[in-house]
C-alpha positions, 0 to 999 in steps of 0.5 A: 597158110595157103588158101585151101577149099576144105569142101573140095576133096581132091584125093581120098585114099581109103584103108590103104593096105599094101602086102609084099608077101610077109611084109605089110607095108602099109596097113589100113591107111586114109588120106584126104588131100584138099584143093589147094593144101600142101600135105606132108605125109611124114615117116621114118626111112621105111615106114611105107611113105613112098609105097602109099604114093607109089599106089596113088600113082599107079606104079603098084596096086594096093592089095586092098582099099580104094582111091578116089580123085575128086570124088570118083572112084578110080582103079590106078592100075598104071602111071598113064590113068594116074596122069590122066587124072591129073596126078604127076609125081617127082620121084626122089632118084630123078627119071630124066634122060641125061644126054637129052635137052630140058625141052626134050625131057619134057615133052618125052612121050608127050610130043606135039606134032604138026602133021606128024613132025614134031613141033619144037617151037610150040612146045618150047613156047608152052613150056616157057609160059608154064616155067614163068607162072610158077617161077619154074626157071629153066633153059630149054635148050639146055642139057640135063647132064649140065644143070644142077639137081635143083634144075633137073628138079624143076625140070621133073616138075614141069614135065607134071604140069605140062602134062596136066597135073593138078596134084602133084607128088614131091618124093623127098624133094629136099634131100638133094638141094642147097638151103637156097634152093629149098627156099626157091622150092617153097616159093614154088609150092606156094605158087602152085597152091595159089593157082589151086593145085595140090602138093603132097610132099613125101618127107622126114624133114620136120622144120620143112613140114612146119615151113610149107605144109597145111596139114601133115599125116605120120605113118610109122612101120606102115601103120597110120599114127595121126593126121594133124594140122601143122601150126597146132603142132610143134616139132618135137610132137612131129619127131615123137609121132614118127619115131614112137619116142623122144628124140634128141636133135642134139646128140650130147657129146663130152669133151675128149682129148685129142692126139697124133695128126692121123691126116696131114694135108699140105697145100693141094691142088685138084682140078674137077672134070672140066679141067678146072681147078676145084682145090686150091692149095688146101691145107688142113689136119685132123687128130686123133679123137677129133671130129673136124667138119668143113662147111661150105656151099655145095660146089666148092671143091668138097667132092674132089677134096674126098676124091683126092683124099681117097685116090679117086682123083689126081692130086696135082701138087702138094701132099696127103699124109695119113699117119704120117705116111705119104698116100697122094695119088695111090690107088683107092685100095691101097688108101683103104690098106691105109686104115682110112674108111669113107661113108661116100656122098652118093650112096647109091652110085658109089656107096652100095653095088644095088643088085647084091645082097645086103651080106655081100655088100657088107664086105665090098672092100674086105671080101679078100681078106680072112675070114670072108675069103681063104686061099681065093674061095669066099667063105659063105657061112663067115660072110652071112655071120658077119652080115647078121651081127651088123644087121642086129648092131646097126638096127638095119631093118628088114632084119634079113640079110639076104635081101637085095640092097636095093629094096631097102630104105635110103635110111637102111643102105646109110646103116649097111655102108656105115656099118660096113665102113666102121667095121674096118676099124678105121683111123680116119673116117671121112663121112660126106653127107652122112645123113643125107636123106635120112629122118630124125630117128636115124640122123640121131643114130648115125650122129652117135655112131660118129661121136663114139668113133671119136671117142675111140680115139678115131679121126673123123673128117665130117663134110656136110651142107647141113650147117645144123649137122656141121654146129652139132657134131664137130669139135672144130669147123673148117669152112670151104670157099672156091676150094680154099679154107680160110677160117676154123673155128672151135665149134663151141664158139661158132655162130651160124651167121659168122659161118653162113658169111664165110660161106658165102666168101665173105671179106671182113 
């Protein structure tokens, strides 16, 4: 695939073990990366992939084991040492200063000065040169808060290259990108390897590994499983190595009778943060016992639609009814009381309180109800009992309800939210990007759970940027484009080509 120099080992991690108290996060792992290769690090959420890379980048130190860079043993006790040795890392959640410009973020901590005065012109020239060399096109003067997530990621990559990185670690780089941006990222990785740089990509997306990686190291629950040449294995091989069992990519579902309309949206208009119309006279119905999937390219009004239904954003005109009752512009609390639950798109910002424990996060919406509260006093025993039950039922790892939720992996944070929202026994479950950033095992789990809820006669509104997900899970599919729904089809009759055409606003 790439022009790899197998004589030159740029990274060797030997017998790396990392313990946090009793938990062994990495158990004797070896990893070799060659010059000019894309090496994938594959594993379930919480398998220890980020932990391993955080040691290479100096954010944490191994309990035992050795790291060699370009054949030299180096103690990487902090990221500055890693950067000095040509290692750059782009984290899953970006580390950018929002009000600063692109250029200010890239040079931050690495400023060029001319007699003590910041030389912005020179910095800008260098950044433009870099961005052209690797097709990392950005506007140096844009503020971070005004650019897309895909652009922010490019800024992070440029920041690493600007500091002289020859080895780039990308942590779950595609979990926040649209399909088009993913293709652009693939192109960027090809350009990096052409220049002799090496890329380590932490991921659990098999399709992407097949597309970009040369070699792949698989870890499961902290233990090394295998290192394979990517073109010699199938996606199914990778999945079963990663999860330790056969995985079904498409969860089977029987036909199911639908009945009463639960959610009825009638001609609603909603504005975005800039005051522009984001949802434009949209109407939709979801019935008991069906999953209605909304497909669309990001930024076509999906977020504003969900916020309008759940009381987080004002509806300018039109009505939303749940079980025949008008809930237009009611408070979020009242909408929850009307049997609506939401799996939000951004689990860290909206779904969880990261500094609370797992057991506290499990009752965020219900803390004021019995049995969790009596006469205004929280009943800790009941709250913990509830958490233990949900941890077991939803297989949340590690199975310790007292952990802070921020110490869980993304997939397990997602399970905490799903457990909590399903425990509310909603009539309408809104699932926004429910498997974003999850591995195949966790995706299979979430899909089964959604279908199980639908079979219990819940109405489910699924909003996802993953077209495969919408096609596999939904009973009916609606396409959203520029805030309108112009196309609804039975999922059995939907084709990827036709949906893609409608998602791009295709006119017949």
